[in-house]
N, C-alpha and C positions, 0 to 999 in steps of 0.2 A: 209350308208351315211346320211340318215335322222336322225338316232340316234345321229351321230356325230354333226350334226347341232343343234339338240335340246339339247344336253348335257349342254351347258352353261346356257340355260334357266332353265333346271331342277335343276342344282346346285344352281342357284340364288334363286329359289323358296324354295328349301330345307334349304338354309342358312337363309332365311327369317322366315321359320317356326321354326327353332331352336332358332332364336333370340326372336321370340314371346314367346317360351316356357321359355326362360331364364328370360324375362322381366315380364312374367305374374305372377310370384310369388308375393303374396300380401306383401305390404310394412308395416313394423311396425316402426313408428317413436316415440321414447321415449325421452321426455324432462324432465330433473330434474331441478326443480325450487329452488329458495331461497338460492342459494349458495352465500357464502361470509362472513357469520358471524361466523360460528363454525369451530374450527380446525378439527372436525370430518368430515367436508365436503370433505376433500381430499381423504377419503376412496372411493369416487366415481370414482377415477382414476383407481381403480381395475376392473372397468367394461369395456366392449368393447368400442372402440373409436367411434362407431356409436351412442352411447348415447350422447345426446346434453346437455350441461350445460348452464343453464340460470342464469346469475349472477346479483345480486342486486347491484345497483351503490353505490359508495362511502362507501363500507363496508370494514372491516379490511383486508379481504383476496381476495377482488375482483381482484386486479392487479396480485397477485401471481397465483391464479387459472387460470385467463385468459392467462397469459404468459405460464404456464406449458401446458395448453390445446393446445395452438398454437404450441408449440414445439413437441407435440405428434400428431399433425395433426388432432386435434378434432375441430369441429365447436362449437362456443359458441354464446349465445344470450344475449341480455340485458333484464333483468327482471324488466320492468319499473313500479315503484309504482304508483298506481292510487287510487283515493278515493273510499272507500266502503260505502255502505248504513249504515253499523254498526258504522261508525265513527272511526274504529280502526286506530292506528298510522301506517302510511304508510312507515316511514323511510325517508332517505334523498331524496330530489328532487321529492317528490310525486306530481302528477298532480291532481288538484282539479277542481270541476265543475264551480267555479267562476273565473277561470283564463282566461285572454285574450290570443289570439292566439300567440302573441309574447312571453309571459311568458312560454307557453307550449313548443314552439320551443326552447327557451333558456334552459329550464330544460332538454329537451331531448338531446340537444347538449352537455350539461355539463355532463350528465349521460354517454354519449358515450365516453367521455374522460377517464372515469375510467374503461371502458371495450372497448378499441379502436378497438379490433379485432372482435367485435360482428358482425355477418352477418344478424341478425334478431332481432326482438323485440316481447316479449309477455307481457301481463299485469300481474302485481302482485296486487291481490285484484281487485278493479276496478268495483264493482257492481254498483256504482253510476256513475262513470266517463264514462264507455264504453256505457252507455245507452243514452247519450246525443250527439247530432249530431255535434254541432260546435266545441267542444273540440276534438272529435275524428277526424274530418276533419283536424284540425290544426296539430294534432299529425301525422296522416297518410300522409299528404302532406310532412312533414319533413322526415318521413320514406322513402318515395319515392325519395326525393331529395338526400338522402344518399345511395340509391341503396340497401336498406334493404328489407327483407320480414317481414310479420306480422302474428303471430299466436294468435288468440283470445282464451284466456284461458277459456272463457265462464263462468264467475262467476255470470252471470245473464242471464235469458232467454230473457231479453229485450235488450241485447247488440246489438249495431249497427256496431260492429267492422268489421266483414268480409264483410258485405253489403257495407259499405263505402269504404273499401279497394278495393273491386272489381270494384266499380264505378270509383275510382281514378286510377285504373291500378296498384295497389300494389300487388305483389305476396302474397298470403295469404292462411290460412287454419284455421280450428277451432278444438279445443280440443274435443275429443269424449269420452275419458275415464279418470277419475281420479283414479289413482292406489292405493293410500295409505292414504286416509283420516281416515282410521282405520288401526291400525298396527297389528291386529291379523292375524296369518298365514292363517286362513280360509278365511278371507276377502280379503287378498292380492291374494290368489289363485283364488277366485271368480272373482275379477276384471281382473286378468291376462287371465283367460279363456274367459271372456266377450270381452276383447281386441282381442283375436284370432278370435272369432266368427265374430266380425265386420270386421276385416281385410279380412277374407275369403269371406264375403258377398259383401263388397264394393271395395275390391282391395287394400285398405290402411286403416290405422287407426293412429290417432294422440293421444298420451297418455302423461299425465303429472303426474309425481311423485315428490318425494323429497329425498334429500340425507340422510334420516334417516338410522341409522345402520341396522334396520330391513329390510328396503327396499333394501338397497345395498346387504345384505346377500341373500335376497329372489331372486333378479335378477341374482346374480351369480349362483344360483342353477338352476333356471328355464329358463334362456335365451338360453342355449344350445339346449333345446327342440324345438325351433322355426324352425330351419333348417330341423329337422326330419319331421316336419309337413308341409313342403313346404312353410314356411313363411320366409321373409327376414327382418332382422334388418337393417334399412336404416337410414343413417345420413341425417340431414336436408340439408347438403351440396349437396347431390344427389337429394333429393326430391325437393329442391328449386334451382336447378342448373341454372335456367334461371334468377334468381335475380342477378343484376349487381355486388354487392359486393361479393356474393358467387362465381360468375364466375371469378372475379379478384383474390380472395384468393385461390380457389381450382380448377380453370380451368385446369391448367397444370397437376395436379395430376389426375383429372378425365379423361383427354385425354389419359394419360398413361394407366390408368386402362381400358379404352374403347379399346385401341389398343391391350392389352393383351386378352380381351374378344373376340375381333374379330379374333385373332389368334386361340383361343380355338375353335371358331365356325368353322374355316377353317379346323382345324385338325380333327374335329368330324363329318364333313358333310358326309363322306363316310359311316359311320356306322349308319346313320339314316335309320330306317326301315320304310316300308309303314305304319305300325301300329302306330309308333310314330308320323309320319307326320299327320295322321288323328287326333290323340289326340291333337297335337299342334294346328291344325286349329280350334278345338273346343274351345280353350282358347280365341279366338277372341270375343266370346260372353260374357264371364265373364268380360273381360276388359271394355266392354261397360256399365257395371253395377256400375262403380266407382262413378257415381253421385247419386246413391241411398241414400236418406236421412236417417239418423239414429237419433233416439231421443237422445238428449244430455242433461244430467243432469247438474245442476249448482253446483257451489262450495258449499260444506256442511258448510264451515266456514264463509259464507257470507250471 
């Protein structure tokens, strides 16, 4: 009788432990920047849909790439041009350090019109712009108004991006690895392995690369290894599921996926052994380490 009374509690605990085991896999978030100029950019569609495309505004292929990505259920971002210390040409609608708040807001809204399904923003260049407070506040207030998230590309160690985003309540993250600022296979593999180490240590990693043919070919070969190592390639739509625009665009799809996952948990609860349960409970410690800071390199081209 006692066992019968306790059985619902035991099942509830075991289901929770299985859920922890499922969710405790480190997340790999990969963003490909600079899409929109080159016809070769469309080769990135051969990669898994969890790879995020960050599209430059008012570029020849911006609308085409954004529309196709939406049709395939991919999340896209706006790759917003911002002033660099080097003075490099930013491209259309770039934000400069001498702009008033109204001009920054105007440029961001205009940029969003060319990538209307973008659910987040990250900076293109920006080693000058992201280091100053007033401009970043104006930018991130508009990001918040539009229900977007912000990823700081960290093109300077002096960036104020994530600091201001957190203060304003904007869902945010910082880039931790640049994948392909050198296109030699040895270097790509070095950065890919560095990415995996950070993910295993912190529970997640945010990576930025570019749609170079070399990068696309490299990822097609090496991404399948992630699952074998207990790592999860994760879309920004899942990582930033709490951002309002993400929830609006992907909420229904995510809820359906969650329902399927819950069904899988129910089907597998009977087969959970005591050994697996103990292993799962140990994962609670590793998840608490997600906030461990990792030294972040700045962009080599800035």
